[in-house]
C-alpha positions in Angstrom: 35.6 -75.6 -119.6 33.1 -73.5 -117.7 34.7 -70.4 -116.2 33.3 -68.2 -113.4 32.8 -65.4 -116.1 30.8 -67.7 -118.4 28.7 -69.1 -115.6 28.0 -65.5 -114.4 27.1 -64.4 -117.9 24.8 -67.4 -118.3 23.1 -66.7 -115.0 22.6 -63.0 -115.8 21.2 -63.8 -119.3 18.7 -66.3 -117.8 17.8 -64.2 -114.8 17.0 -61.0 -116.9 13.9 -62.5 -118.6 12.9 -64.7 -115.7 12.9 -61.8 -113.2 11.4 -59.4 -115.6 8.5 -61.8 -116.3 8.1 -62.5 -112.5 7.9 -58.7 -111.7 5.4 -58.0 -114.4 3.4 -61.1 -113.3 3.2 -59.8 -109.8 2.3 -56.3 -110.9 -0.6 -57.6 -113.1 -1.8 -60.4 -110.7 -4.8 -58.4 -109.7 -6.0 -58.2 -113.2 -5.3 -61.8 -113.8 -7.2 -63.0 -110.7 -10.1 -60.5 -110.8 -10.8 -59.1 -114.2 -9.5 -61.9 -116.5 -11.6 -64.4 -114.5 -14.7 -62.6 -115.6 -14.1 -62.2 -119.3 -15.4 -64.6 -121.9 -12.6 -66.7 -123.3 -12.2 -69.0 -126.3 -13.0 -72.7 -125.8 -9.3 -73.6 -126.3 -8.1 -71.5 -123.4 -5.7 -73.6 -121.3 -6.4 -73.9 -117.6 -4.9 -71.0 -115.5 -2.4 -73.2 -113.8 -0.6 -73.9 -117.1 0.5 -70.3 -117.8 3.0 -69.9 -114.9 5.1 -73.0 -115.6 5.0 -72.5 -119.4 6.1 -68.9 -119.1 8.9 -69.8 -116.7 10.2 -72.4 -119.1 10.0 -70.0 -122.0 11.8 -67.3 -120.1 14.6 -69.7 -119.2 14.9 -70.8 -122.8 15.0 -67.1 -123.9 17.8 -66.6 -121.4 19.8 -69.6 -122.6 19.3 -68.4 -126.1 20.5 -64.9 -125.2 23.6 -66.4 -123.5 24.5 -68.5 -126.6 24.4 -65.3 -128.7 26.2 -63.0 -126.2 28.9 -65.7 -125.6 29.9 -65.4 -129.3 31.6 -62.1 -128.6 30.1 -58.7 -127.8 32.4 -57.1 -130.3 30.5 -58.6 -133.2 27.9 -56.4 -134.9 25.6 -59.4 -135.4 25.7 -60.1 -131.7 24.9 -56.5 -130.8 22.0 -56.4 -133.4 20.6 -59.7 -132.0 20.7 -58.5 -128.4 19.1 -55.2 -129.3 16.2 -57.0 -131.1 16.0 -59.4 -128.2 15.7 -56.5 -125.8 12.9 -54.9 -127.9 10.9 -58.2 -128.0 11.3 -58.6 -124.2 9.9 -55.1 -123.6 7.0 -55.8 -126.0 6.4 -59.1 -124.1 6.3 -57.4 -120.8 4.2 -54.5 -122.1 1.6 -56.9 -123.3 0.9 -58.1 -119.8 0.5 -54.5 -118.6 -1.8 -53.6 -121.5 -3.9 -56.8 -121.4 -4.1 -57.6 -117.6 -3.0 -54.3 -116.0 -5.0 -51.9 -118.1 -7.6 -54.6 -118.9 -7.4 -53.7 -122.6 -7.5 -56.8 -124.9 -7.5 -54.5 -128.0 -4.3 -52.7 -126.9 -2.9 -56.2 -126.0 -3.7 -57.5 -129.5 -1.9 -54.6 -131.1 1.1 -55.2 -128.9 1.1 -59.0 -129.5 1.3 -58.5 -133.3 4.3 -56.3 -132.7 5.7 -59.0 -130.4 5.3 -61.7 -133.0 7.2 -59.6 -135.5 10.0 -58.9 -133.0 10.2 -62.6 -131.9 10.6 -63.5 -135.6 13.2 -60.8 -136.1 15.1 -62.1 -133.0 15.1 -65.7 -134.3 16.4 -64.5 -137.7 19.1 -62.3 -136.0 20.1 -65.1 -133.5 20.2 -67.7 -136.4 23.0 -65.6 -138.0 25.0 -66.0 -134.7 24.0 -69.3 -133.3 21.5 -71.8 -134.8 20.8 -73.5 -131.4 20.0 -70.0 -129.9 17.5 -69.5 -132.7 15.9 -72.9 -132.3 15.5 -72.4 -128.5 13.1 -69.5 -129.3 10.8 -71.7 -131.5 8.6 -72.8 -128.5 8.3 -69.1 -127.5 7.1 -68.2 -131.0 4.6 -71.1 -131.0 3.3 -70.1 -127.5 2.9 -66.5 -128.5 1.0 -67.6 -131.6 -1.4 -69.4 -129.3 -1.6 -66.4 -127.0 -2.4 -64.2 -130.1 -5.4 -66.5 -130.9 -6.5 -66.3 -127.2 -6.1 -62.5 -127.2 -8.1 -62.2 -130.4 -10.7 -64.5 -129.0 -11.1 -62.4 -125.9 -11.5 -59.3 -128.1 -14.2 -61.0 -130.2 -16.1 -62.5 -127.3 -16.2 -59.4 -125.2 
């Protein structure tokens, strides 16, 4: 049975990554529209209109994943550890946009995205110990960030 408490917790868990991503997106929009439009990109770069919907779905999946872990009981050490690693990867995710688009530094973005890949992997491992479905929900995110890493590396090499 869905309670008001569990529905509120689910909403908060989903809104944290979605709103964080939206805020960083708005803050870096100038770099996306102006600077990024002028850089040389790899041939496999998806069209710009793909990124917003993909990231929105990924942030929602991240939030659902977080909810599945947190709902297992905050008193569990494995839950606290998973949430801490999740928070670190979310920060690294948001910092990447600031470095790459905001500061217009593909090299700094590349350093950050390698850290992000490690943190996503660590989050999946930590979440798997608490909830296998939570871990599986992060697989598309890991796959997309692998693609983003190739795109970022391509921008570094081509510019």
